[in-house]
ROLOKOL-588771 format. One record per residue (C-alpha): chain; residue number from 1; z, x, y. Coordinates in pm, whole numbers, padded with zeros to 5 digits. Example, Ala and Ser with C-alpha at 12.3 -4.5 7.8 and 13.67 -1.06 7.14 Angstrom:
<nodes>
+-------+-------+--------+--------+--------+
! lolum ! lumke !      Z !      X !      Y !
+-------+-------+--------+--------+--------+
!     A !     1 !  00780 !  01230 ! -00450 !
!     A !     2 !  00714 !  01367 ! -00106 !
+-------+-------+--------+--------+--------+
</nodes>
This chain:
<nodes>
+-------+-------+--------+--------+--------+
! lolum ! lumke !      Z !      X !      Y !
+-------+-------+--------+--------+--------+
!     A !     1 ! -01002 !  12590 !  06624 !
!     A !     2 ! -00954 !  12859 !  06358 !
!     A !     3 ! -00792 !  12805 !  06023 !
!     A !     4 ! -00477 !  12987 !  06133 !
!     A !     5 ! -00425 !  12745 !  06416 !
!     A !     6 ! -00464 !  12451 !  06181 !
!     A !     7 ! -00210 !  12606 !  05947 !
!     A !     8 !  00046 !  12650 !  06221 !
!     A !     9 !  00004 !  12288 !  06331 !
!     A !    10 !  00041 !  12166 !  05978 !
!     A !    11 !  00361 !  12366 !  05941 !
!     A !    12 !  00505 !  12218 !  06259 !
!     A !    13 !  00469 !  12515 !  06495 !
!     A !    14 !  00416 !  12411 !  06851 !
!     A !    15 !  00206 !  12678 !  07022 !
!     A !    16 ! -00173 !  12656 !  07029 !
!     A !    17 ! -00424 !  12823 !  07260 !
!     A !    18 ! -00592 !  12625 !  07536 !
!     A !    19 ! -00943 !  12689 !  07667 !
!     A !    20 ! -00828 !  12972 !  07897 !
!     A !    21 ! -00652 !  13162 !  07627 !
!     A !    22 ! -00307 !  13050 !  07733 !
!     A !    23 ! -00080 !  12826 !  07530 !
!     A !    24 !  00016 !  12462 !  07545 !
!     A !    25 !  00280 !  12293 !  07334 !
!     A !    26 !  00241 !  12004 !  07092 !
!     A !    27 !  00527 !  11793 !  06961 !
!     A !    28 !  00643 !  11873 !  06611 !
!     A !    29 !  00453 !  11656 !  06363 !
!     A !    30 !  00677 !  11371 !  06244 !
!     A !    31 !  00493 !  11159 !  05985 !
!     A !    32 !  00731 !  10862 !  06001 !
!     A !    33 !  00671 !  10816 !  06373 !
!     A !    34 !  00313 !  10707 !  06308 !
!     A !    35 !  00364 !  10471 !  06016 !
!     A !    36 !  00290 !  10114 !  06126 !
!     A !    37 !  00595 !  09888 !  06118 !
!     A !    38 !  00608 !  09508 !  06134 !
!     A !    39 !  00644 !  09375 !  06488 !
!     A !    40 !  00991 !  09241 !  06547 !
!     A !    41 !  00888 !  08965 !  06786 !
!     A !    42 !  00822 !  08594 !  06796 !
!     A !    43 !  00656 !  08350 !  07033 !
!     A !    44 !  00833 !  08270 !  07357 !
!     A !    45 !  01080 !  07979 !  07351 !
!     A !    46 !  00902 !  07651 !  07419 !
!     A !    47 !  00555 !  07784 !  07330 !
!     A !    48 !  00371 !  07686 !  07015 !
!     A !    49 !  00167 !  07863 !  06750 !
!     A !    50 ! -00091 !  07629 !  06599 !
!     A !    51 ! -00125 !  07695 !  06227 !
!     A !    52 ! -00417 !  07511 !  06061 !
!     A !    53 ! -00226 !  07188 !  05989 !
!     A !    54 ! -00079 !  07176 !  06342 !
!     A !    55 ! -00420 !  07249 !  06493 !
!     A !    56 ! -00575 !  06976 !  06279 !
!     A !    57 ! -00326 !  06728 !  06427 !
!     A !    58 ! -00399 !  06849 !  06779 !
!     A !    59 ! -00774 !  06815 !  06722 !
!     A !    60 ! -00719 !  06468 !  06572 !
!     A !    61 ! -00536 !  06360 !  06888 !
!     A !    62 ! -00796 !  06517 !  07116 !
!     A !    63 ! -01081 !  06350 !  06926 !
!     A !    64 ! -00921 !  06006 !  06967 !
!     A !    65 ! -00861 !  06071 !  07337 !
!     A !    66 ! -01218 !  06181 !  07398 !
!     A !    67 ! -01365 !  05890 !  07202 !
!     A !    68 ! -01166 !  05627 !  07392 !
!     A !    69 ! -01235 !  05792 !  07728 !
!     A !    70 ! -01608 !  05778 !  07653 !
!     A !    71 ! -01593 !  05409 !  07556 !
!     A !    72 ! -01438 !  05336 !  07899 !
!     A !    73 ! -01712 !  05527 !  08080 !
!     A !    74 ! -01509 !  05836 !  08174 !
!     A !    75 ! -01663 !  06185 !  08192 !
!     A !    76 ! -01478 !  06510 !  08121 !
!     A !    77 ! -01392 !  06787 !  08368 !
!     A !    78 ! -01153 !  07084 !  08385 !
!     A !    79 ! -00992 !  07304 !  08648 !
!     A !    80 ! -00822 !  07643 !  08682 !
!     A !    81 ! -00493 !  07703 !  08498 !
!     A !    82 ! -00370 !  07919 !  08789 !
!     A !    83 ! -00344 !  07765 !  09137 !
!     A !    84 ! -00200 !  07849 !  09479 !
!     A !    85 !  00174 !  07782 !  09479 !
!     A !    86 !  00146 !  07567 !  09790 !
!     A !    87 ! -00064 !  07311 !  09604 !
!     A !    88 !  00251 !  07207 !  09416 !
!     A !    89 !  00528 !  07274 !  09667 !
!     A !    90 !  00361 !  07038 !  09914 !
!     A !    91 !  00301 !  06736 !  09695 !
!     A !    92 !  00454 !  06750 !  09347 !
!     A !    93 !  00821 !  06667 !  09407 !
!     A !    94 !  01138 !  06870 !  09368 !
!     A !    95 !  01168 !  06839 !  08989 !
!     A !    96 !  00829 !  06997 !  08918 !
!     A !    97 !  00871 !  07259 !  09191 !
!     A !    98 !  01195 !  07368 !  09022 !
!     A !    99 !  01009 !  07415 !  08691 !
!     A !   100 !  00711 !  07620 !  08811 !
!     A !   101 !  00594 !  07938 !  08645 !
!     A !   102 !  00527 !  08116 !  08974 !
!     A !   103 !  00464 !  08476 !  09076 !
!     A !   104 !  00283 !  08698 !  09326 !
!     A !   105 ! -00050 !  08818 !  09194 !
!     A !   106 ! -00200 !  09162 !  09253 !
!     A !   107 ! -00376 !  09036 !  09562 !
!     A !   108 ! -00044 !  08935 !  09718 !
!     A !   109 ! -00108 !  08562 !  09668 !
!     A !   110 !  00173 !  08325 !  09572 !
!     A !   111 !  00043 !  08144 !  09262 !
!     A !   112 !  00166 !  07920 !  08980 !
!     A !   113 !  00051 !  07812 !  08637 !
!     A !   114 ! -00046 !  07448 !  08669 !
!     A !   115 !  00242 !  07212 !  08582 !
!     A !   116 !  00022 !  06903 !  08625 !
!     A !   117 ! -00345 !  06828 !  08683 !
!     A !   118 ! -00346 !  06569 !  08961 !
!     A !   119 ! -00335 !  06808 !  09262 !
!     A !   120 ! -00625 !  07015 !  09122 !
!     A !   121 ! -00817 !  06697 !  09043 !
!     A !   122 ! -00758 !  06560 !  09394 !
!     A !   123 ! -00886 !  06879 !  09554 !
!     A !   124 ! -01195 !  06884 !  09332 !
!     A !   125 ! -01277 !  06521 !  09407 !
!     A !   126 ! -01220 !  06570 !  09779 !
!     A !   127 ! -01461 !  06865 !  09789 !
!     A !   128 ! -01752 !  06654 !  09653 !
!     A !   129 ! -01647 !  06301 !  09737 !
!     A !   130 ! -01951 !  06217 !  09946 !
!     A !   131 ! -02192 !  06296 !  09661 !
!     A !   132 ! -02005 !  06116 !  09382 !
!     A !   133 ! -02082 !  05749 !  09303 !
!     A !   134 ! -01775 !  05526 !  09325 !
!     A !   135 ! -01560 !  05441 !  09147 !
!     A !   136 ! -01521 !  05786 !  08993 !
!     A !   137 ! -01396 !  05790 !  08632 !
!     A !   138 ! -01297 !  06139 !  08517 !
!     A !   139 ! -01074 !  06267 !  08238 !
!     A !   140 ! -00949 !  06606 !  08121 !
!     A !   141 ! -00726 !  06759 !  07852 !
!     A !   142 ! -00559 !  07055 !  08028 !
!     A !   143 ! -00280 !  07280 !  07903 !
!     A !   144 !  00016 !  07257 !  08143 !
!     A !   145 !  00324 !  07475 !  08192 !
!     A !   146 !  00677 !  07392 !  08307 !
!     A !   147 !  00987 !  07607 !  08272 !
!     A !   148 !  01249 !  07369 !  08135 !
!     A !   149 !  01490 !  07350 !  07844 !
!     A !   150 !  01293 !  07307 !  07519 !
!     A !   151 !  01396 !  07003 !  07319 !
!     A !   152 !  01241 !  06750 !  07086 !
!     A !   153 !  00936 !  06605 !  07257 !
!     A !   154 !  00942 !  06853 !  07546 !
!     A !   155 !  00835 !  07217 !  07549 !
!     A !   156 !  00737 !  07470 !  07815 !
!     A !   157 !  00368 !  07413 !  07753 !
!     A !   158 !  00178 !  07111 !  07639 !
!     A !   159 ! -00166 !  06955 !  07642 !
!     A !   160 ! -00219 !  06632 !  07829 !
!     A !   161 ! -00481 !  06361 !  07854 !
!     A !   162 ! -00545 !  06295 !  08224 !
!     A !   163 ! -00749 !  05989 !  08318 !
!     A !   164 ! -00816 !  05887 !  08679 !
!     A !   165 ! -01013 !  05623 !  08867 !
!     A !   166 ! -01096 !  05707 !  09228 !
!     A !   167 ! -01247 !  05485 !  09495 !
!     A !   168 ! -01109 !  05143 !  09397 !
!     A !   169 ! -00784 !  04987 !  09525 !
!     A !   170 ! -00802 !  04655 !  09339 !
!     A !   171 ! -00533 !  04595 !  09071 !
!     A !   172 ! -00813 !  04571 !  08815 !
!     A !   173 ! -00851 !  04953 !  08840 !
!     A !   174 ! -00481 !  04988 !  08754 !
!     A !   175 ! -00517 !  04748 !  08459 !
!     A !   176 ! -00833 !  04922 !  08338 !
!     A !   177 ! -00653 !  05255 !  08333 !
!     A !   178 ! -00347 !  05119 !  08151 !
!     A !   179 ! -00577 !  04953 !  07896 !
!     A !   180 ! -00748 !  05288 !  07837 !
!     A !   181 ! -00409 !  05452 !  07783 !
!     A !   182 ! -00305 !  05184 !  07535 !
!     A !   183 ! -00635 !  05216 !  07348 !
!     A !   184 ! -00599 !  05596 !  07335 !
!     A !   185 ! -00280 !  05531 !  07136 !
!     A !   186 ! -00418 !  05242 !  06931 !
!     A !   187 ! -00698 !  05475 !  06818 !
!     A !   188 ! -00425 !  05688 !  06656 !
!     A !   189 ! -00276 !  05391 !  06468 !
!     A !   190 ! -00004 !  05282 !  06715 !
!     A !   191 !  00053 !  04911 !  06770 !
!     A !   192 !  00260 !  04684 !  06995 !
!     A !   193 !  00558 !  04711 !  06760 !
!     A !   194 !  00552 !  05088 !  06819 !
!     A !   195 !  00490 !  05128 !  07194 !
!     A !   196 !  00553 !  04947 !  07523 !
!     A !   197 !  00412 !  04998 !  07874 !
!     A !   198 !  00670 !  04961 !  08151 !
!     A !   199 !  00514 !  04875 !  08486 !
!     A !   200 !  00638 !  04851 !  08845 !
!     A !   201 !  00514 !  04913 !  09200 !
!     A !   202 !  00661 !  05149 !  09458 !
!     A !   203 !  00544 !  04921 !  09738 !
!     A !   204 !  00760 !  04646 !  09592 !
!     A !   205 !  01069 !  04867 !  09561 !
!     A !   206 !  01007 !  05019 !  09905 !
!     A !   207 !  00989 !  04668 !  10054 !
!     A !   208 !  01318 !  04577 !  09887 !
!     A !   209 !  01478 !  04899 !  10018 !
!     A !   210 !  01361 !  04812 !  10369 !
!     A !   211 !  01521 !  04468 !  10341 !
!     A !   212 !  01844 !  04639 !  10230 !
!     A !   213 !  01841 !  04866 !  10535 !
!     A !   214 !  01743 !  05195 !  10370 !
!     A !   215 !  01556 !  05404 !  10631 !
!     A !   216 !  01196 !  05512 !  10565 !
!     A !   217 !  01290 !  05880 !  10551 !
!     A !   218 !  01543 !  05815 !  10274 !
!     A !   219 !  01321 !  05621 !  10035 !
!     A !   220 !  01179 !  05920 !  09849 !
!     A !   221 !  01539 !  06028 !  09781 !
!     A !   222 !  01610 !  05680 !  09643 !
!     A !   223 !  01302 !  05702 !  09419 !
!     A !   224 !  01416 !  06043 !  09292 !
!     A !   225 !  01764 !  05907 !  09216 !
!     A !   226 !  01631 !  05597 !  09039 !
!     A !   227 !  01396 !  05812 !  08832 !
!     A !   228 !  01701 !  05996 !  08692 !
!     A !   229 !  01918 !  05688 !  08646 !
!     A !   230 !  01902 !  05709 !  08266 !
!     A !   231 !  01969 !  06084 !  08261 !
!     A !   232 !  02252 !  06114 !  08515 !
!     A !   233 !  02589 !  05945 !  08561 !
!     A !   234 !  02622 !  05634 !  08775 !
!     A !   235 !  02851 !  05830 !  09009 !
!     A !   236 !  02576 !  06088 !  09065 !
!     A !   237 !  02318 !  05817 !  09134 !
!     A !   238 !  02550 !  05636 !  09377 !
!     A !   239 !  02612 !  05960 !  09563 !
!     A !   240 !  02239 !  06029 !  09598 !
!     A !   241 !  02172 !  05674 !  09718 !
!     A !   242 !  02443 !  05713 !  09980 !
!     A !   243 !  02291 !  06038 !  10102 !
!     A !   244 !  01956 !  05855 !  10130 !
!     A !   245 !  02112 !  05608 !  10377 !
!     A !   246 !  02210 !  05312 !  10157 !
!     A !   247 !  02544 !  05143 !  10230 !
!     A !   248 !  02781 !  05021 !  09954 !
!     A !   249 !  02625 !  04672 !  09932 !
!     A !   250 !  02273 !  04816 !  09922 !
!     A !   251 !  02373 !  05062 !  09649 !
!     A !   252 !  02504 !  04782 !  09429 !
!     A !   253 !  02184 !  04581 !  09475 !
!     A !   254 !  01962 !  04884 !  09416 !
!     A !   255 !  02140 !  04958 !  09088 !
!     A !   256 !  02087 !  04594 !  08992 !
!     A !   257 !  01709 !  04633 !  09018 !
!     A !   258 !  01692 !  04767 !  08663 !
!     A !   259 !  01735 !  04414 !  08522 !
!     A !   260 !  01539 !  04222 !  08787 !
!     A !   261 !  01240 !  04006 !  08700 !
!     A !   262 !  00940 !  03945 !  08925 !
!     A !   263 !  01056 !  03586 !  08968 !
!     A !   264 !  01402 !  03695 !  09083 !
!     A !   265 !  01265 !  03952 !  09326 !
!     A !   266 !  01026 !  03693 !  09466 !
!     A !   267 !  01314 !  03449 !  09518 !
!     A !   268 !  01543 !  03707 !  09683 !
!     A !   269 !  01297 !  03915 !  09885 !
!     A !   270 !  00966 !  03727 !  09879 !
!     A !   271 !  00982 !  03626 !  10246 !
!     A !   272 !  00911 !  03991 !  10334 !
!     A !   273 !  00535 !  04053 !  10361 !
!     A !   274 !  00538 !  04391 !  10182 !
!     A !   275 !  00737 !  04250 !  09890 !
!     A !   276 !  00520 !  03937 !  09860 !
!     A !   277 !  00199 !  04143 !  09870 !
!     A !   278 !  00326 !  04384 !  09600 !
!     A !   279 !  00437 !  04097 !  09377 !
!     A !   280 !  00095 !  03937 !  09414 !
!     A !   281 ! -00073 !  04262 !  09306 !
!     A !   282 !  00152 !  04291 !  09002 !
!     A !   283 !  00083 !  03931 !  08903 !
!     A !   284 ! -00289 !  04004 !  08914 !
!     A !   285 ! -00235 !  04320 !  08709 !
!     A !   286 ! -00053 !  04128 !  08434 !
!     A !   287 ! -00323 !  03859 !  08440 !
!     A !   288 ! -00586 !  04127 !  08375 !
!     A !   289 ! -00382 !  04265 !  08085 !
!     A !   290 ! -00370 !  03915 !  07935 !
!     A !   291 ! -00748 !  03892 !  07967 !
!     A !   292 ! -00781 !  04228 !  07787 !
!     A !   293 ! -00571 !  04088 !  07504 !
!     A !   294 ! -00305 !  04354 !  07565 !
!     A !   295 ! -00029 !  04138 !  07713 !
!     A !   296 !  00210 !  04217 !  07426 !
!     A !   297 !  00206 !  04585 !  07521 !
!     A !   298 !  00322 !  04551 !  07886 !
!     A !   299 !  00648 !  04454 !  08058 !
!     A !   300 !  00772 !  04461 !  08417 !
!     A !   301 !  01049 !  04715 !  08488 !
!     A !   302 !  01175 !  04717 !  08847 !
!     A !   303 !  01384 !  05028 !  08777 !
!     A !   304 !  01073 !  05236 !  08714 !
!     A !   305 !  00960 !  05443 !  09013 !
!     A !   306 !  00838 !  05779 !  08865 !
!     A !   307 !  00961 !  06108 !  09006 !
!     A !   308 !  00648 !  06254 !  09167 !
!     A !   309 !  00639 !  06239 !  09546 !
!     A !   310 !  00274 !  06136 !  09581 !
!     A !   311 !  00285 !  05795 !  09409 !
!     A !   312 !  00218 !  05511 !  09653 !
!     A !   313 !  00183 !  05189 !  09451 !
!     A !   314 !  00163 !  05083 !  09087 !
!     A !   315 !  00358 !  05308 !  08851 !
!     A !   316 !  00382 !  05288 !  08472 !
!     A !   317 !  00511 !  05469 !  08165 !
!     A !   318 !  00438 !  05424 !  07794 !
!     A !   319 !  00739 !  05455 !  07565 !
!     A !   320 !  00808 !  05442 !  07195 !
!     A !   321 !  00996 !  05114 !  07159 !
!     A !   322 !  01306 !  05244 !  06982 !
!     A !   323 !  01380 !  05484 !  07269 !
!     A !   324 !  01438 !  05783 !  07038 !
!     A !   325 !  01173 !  05988 !  07215 !
!     A !   326 !  01075 !  06065 !  07572 !
!     A !   327 !  00795 !  05882 !  07751 !
!     A !   328 !  00455 !  05938 !  07592 !
!     A !   329 !  00259 !  05871 !  07910 !
!     A !   330 !  00322 !  05827 !  08281 !
!     A !   331 !  00108 !  05754 !  08583 !
!     A !   332 !  00041 !  05543 !  08884 !
!     A !   333 ! -00144 !  05494 !  09210 !
!     A !   334 ! -00166 !  05783 !  09458 !
!     A !   335 ! -00380 !  05651 !  09742 !
!     A !   336 ! -00281 !  05915 !  10001 !
!     A !   337 ! -00312 !  06238 !  09802 !
!     A !   338 ! -00686 !  06290 !  09842 !
!     A !   339 ! -00654 !  06257 !  10216 !
!     A !   340 ! -00359 !  06497 !  10229 !
!     A !   341 ! -00536 !  06765 !  10023 !
!     A !   342 ! -00896 !  06730 !  10131 !
!     A !   343 ! -00918 !  06490 !  10422 !
!     A !   344 ! -01101 !  06227 !  10215 !
!     A !   345 ! -00947 !  05880 !  10234 !
!     A !   346 ! -01002 !  05734 !  09887 !
!     A !   347 ! -00764 !  05524 !  09677 !
!     A !   348 ! -00685 !  05662 !  09331 !
!     A !   349 ! -00489 !  05580 !  09017 !
!     A !   350 ! -00430 !  05801 !  08714 !
!     A !   351 ! -00205 !  05897 !  08426 !
!     A !   352 ! -00104 !  06190 !  08206 !
!     A !   353 ! -00036 !  06151 !  07831 !
!     A !   354 !  00134 !  06445 !  07659 !
!     A !   355 !  00057 !  06568 !  07308 !
!     A !   356 !  00411 !  06689 !  07218 !
!     A !   357 !  00591 !  06353 !  07217 !
!     A !   358 !  00285 !  06183 !  07071 !
!     A !   359 !  00270 !  06426 !  06780 !
!     A !   360 !  00641 !  06369 !  06710 !
!     A !   361 !  00585 !  05993 !  06705 !
!     A !   362 !  00286 !  06019 !  06471 !
!     A !   363 !  00497 !  06229 !  06234 !
!     A !   364 !  00784 !  05979 !  06247 !
!     A !   365 !  00548 !  05693 !  06165 !
!     A !   366 !  00356 !  05889 !  05900 !
!     A !   367 !  00029 !  05851 !  06089 !
!     A !   368 ! -00084 !  06211 !  06045 !
!     A !   369 ! -00447 !  06286 !  05955 !
!     A !   370 ! -00540 !  06402 !  05606 !
!     A !   371 ! -00624 !  06772 !  05641 !
!     A !   372 ! -00628 !  06860 !  05270 !
!     A !   373 ! -01006 !  06837 !  05212 !
!     A !   374 ! -01143 !  07122 !  05424 !
!     A !   375 ! -01400 !  07244 !  05169 !
!     A !   376 ! -01664 !  07031 !  04997 !
!     A !   377 ! -01834 !  07278 !  04766 !
!     A !   378 ! -01698 !  07587 !  04587 !
!     A !   379 ! -01966 !  07800 !  04421 !
!     A !   380 ! -01853 !  07970 !  04099 !
!     A !   381 ! -02036 !  08272 !  03958 !
!     A !   382 ! -01998 !  08330 !  03585 !
!     A !   383 ! -02094 !  08696 !  03645 !
!     A !   384 ! -02196 !  08914 !  03937 !
!     A !   385 ! -02558 !  08872 !  03833 !
!     A !   386 ! -02549 !  08523 !  03991 !
!     A !   387 ! -02412 !  08650 !  04325 !
!     A !   388 ! -02746 !  08664 !  04516 !
!     A !   389 ! -02825 !  08307 !  04410 !
!     A !   390 ! -02476 !  08195 !  04510 !
!     A !   391 ! -02523 !  08333 !  04862 !
!     A !   392 ! -02867 !  08176 !  04893 !
!     A !   393 ! -02738 !  07838 !  04773 !
!     A !   394 ! -02435 !  07854 !  05002 !
!     A !   395 ! -02657 !  07892 !  05308 !
!     A !   396 ! -02885 !  07608 !  05198 !
!     A !   397 ! -02588 !  07376 !  05149 !
!     A !   398 ! -02431 !  07480 !  05481 !
!     A !   399 ! -02755 !  07411 !  05665 !
!     A !   400 ! -02753 !  07061 !  05514 !
!     A !   401 ! -02406 !  07005 !  05666 !
!     A !   402 ! -02187 !  07080 !  05363 !
!     A !   403 ! -01866 !  07287 !  05393 !
!     A !   404 ! -01905 !  07565 !  05137 !
!     A !   405 ! -01712 !  07868 !  05019 !
!     A !   406 ! -01685 !  08097 !  04714 !
!     A !   407 ! -01486 !  08390 !  04584 !
!     A !   408 ! -01546 !  08713 !  04774 !
!     A !   409 ! -01496 !  08938 !  04471 !
!     A !   410 ! -01565 !  08922 !  04101 !
!     A !   411 ! -01307 !  08716 !  03910 !
!     A !   412 ! -01299 !  08506 !  03598 !
!     A !   413 ! -01429 !  08149 !  03601 !
!     A !   414 ! -01081 !  08006 !  03546 !
!     A !   415 ! -00937 !  08184 !  03851 !
!     A !   416 ! -01235 !  08076 !  04061 !
!     A !   417 ! -01183 !  07713 !  03959 !
!     A !   418 ! -00814 !  07742 !  04045 !
!     A !   419 ! -00909 !  07876 !  04388 !
!     A !   420 ! -01151 !  07582 !  04430 !
!     A !   421 ! -00868 !  07337 !  04364 !
!     A !   422 ! -00636 !  07521 !  04604 !
!     A !   423 ! -00906 !  07501 !  04871 !
!     A !   424 ! -00921 !  07124 !  04827 !
!     A !   425 ! -01288 !  07135 !  04730 !
!     A !   426 ! -01458 !  06817 !  04619 !
!     A !   427 ! -01679 !  06985 !  04363 !
!     A !   428 ! -01738 !  07320 !  04196 !
!     A !   429 ! -02098 !  07435 !  04148 !
!     A !   430 ! -02095 !  07668 !  03850 !
!     A !   431 ! -02379 !  07917 !  03819 !
!     A !   432 ! -02406 !  08021 !  03455 !
!     A !   433 ! -02678 !  08229 !  03287 !
!     A !   434 ! -02755 !  07970 !  03019 !
!     A !   435 ! -02805 !  07683 !  03266 !
!     A !   436 ! -03006 !  07899 !  03503 !
!     A !   437 ! -03262 !  07964 !  03230 !
!     A !   438 ! -03328 !  07588 !  03261 !
!     A !   439 ! -03321 !  07612 !  03644 !
!     A !   440 ! -02996 !  07412 !  03639 !
!     A !   441 ! -02628 !  07445 !  03734 !
!     A !   442 ! -02306 !  07271 !  03628 !
!     A !   443 ! -02145 !  07047 !  03895 !
!     A !   444 ! -01778 !  06963 !  03829 !
!     A !   445 ! -01605 !  06693 !  04033 !
!     A !   446 ! -01265 !  06852 !  04073 !
!     A !   447 ! -01057 !  06536 !  04117 !
!     A !   448 ! -01180 !  06369 !  03798 !
!     A !   449 ! -01293 !  06675 !  03605 !
!     A !   450 ! -01628 !  06508 !  03534 !
!     A !   451 ! -01913 !  06755 !  03476 !
!     A !   452 ! -02291 !  06716 !  03480 !
!     A !   453 ! -02592 !  06942 !  03463 !
!     A !   454 ! -02795 !  06926 !  03784 !
!     A !   455 ! -03134 !  07074 !  03858 !
!     A !   456 ! -03101 !  07361 !  04104 !
!     A !   457 ! -03403 !  07243 !  04303 !
!     A !   458 ! -03234 !  06908 !  04374 !
!     A !   459 ! -02940 !  07092 !  04533 !
!     A !   460 ! -03180 !  07303 !  04737 !
!     A !   461 ! -03351 !  06990 !  04870 !
!     A !   462 ! -03064 !  06751 !  04945 !
!     A !   463 ! -02747 !  06953 !  04903 !
!     A !   464 ! -02577 !  06644 !  04763 !
!     A !   465 ! -02710 !  06589 !  04414 !
!     A !   466 ! -02439 !  06501 !  04164 !
+-------+-------+--------+--------+--------+
</nodes>
């Protein structure tokens, strides 16, 4: 392009020749259109941004979860965050289905972001069940998504510890899993005065409903109503129980289950085989918890049924004792799900423990990890002449396992030491020309201010000389 063309463009004229000698038109140059402006946006409601201190807490929780899972002999797995919509509409229950992030993908498939892990887990187990030694102990920490109203302890995404035991129907498997859940919380500093595990059994409640004349086809509706008893009005619950097929007398007795003990249920309904069998299983479960030394953490709660459609037996939730927060953990036995999804008839029990409520509880109880000391060594150069040595020493210390940083541009010693304190460093290693003539450096312990002259070779060898 000739100089004249450039001049016309600079002056805002619009005509310029194309390759054929004709003209095409350019928009008038408007400098302000191309100046970068701050984005006027924020994260979506119910979704989190993890700044370093929040991420440190998340990693602290994950580390405790992984450590406890390993001590119980569990191995980690993961699955896809996007699944066929049908996986959830068939087995997850109406509450979760109503909260799905669902859409049609570019291949015309109806899909959803995973709202829970159990259906994916069941499919994965079913596909390789014959080759896996039993019982199977797997855990995962997936990110899950549900479209619901954000509030304290509940967002539209969260991470969750999932632990499952597959291939064992004995109540000891249920107790083992609950013990692992309790220990995952004890590892974070929570004790029996902080948390409680509420336990029941759907087989027990189903047997009671049968005695009260509630038809089989209405029992899932009863479970759904009982699961919302503490969130909805009594009138709403009564209406749902009536729709499920319960008469007025049955409704009164169902509502009275919330305060029932195992002894009372045994006295009133124990002559029914299903009820007696379920009570026997629960008694064995509580005996195992006593043997674990965890009896003070667990209580029987006949009003607990859990909302998911696939639970078949033992159900449990872990709550903060004051009741200020939502449940920290929920789970139970789902002996039919593997067969429904993959044709493999294996009993299974599992739970999910969310990070959002747990993080709130740890904050309330001041059980947060100390994240202040992220740097161990801060190398200070008295002049730029020491820069090559500083870089060499930094790499030596890092290779020895130390966390090391330094100023990225030339500044005075005082400002470098201030930066070292702001970084939370344990010590400053000061490279000065006078000391280096003696092959030495000054090491200052920043908390106490104590200084000592240290031979440079000793730092090169161990990285830890004081």
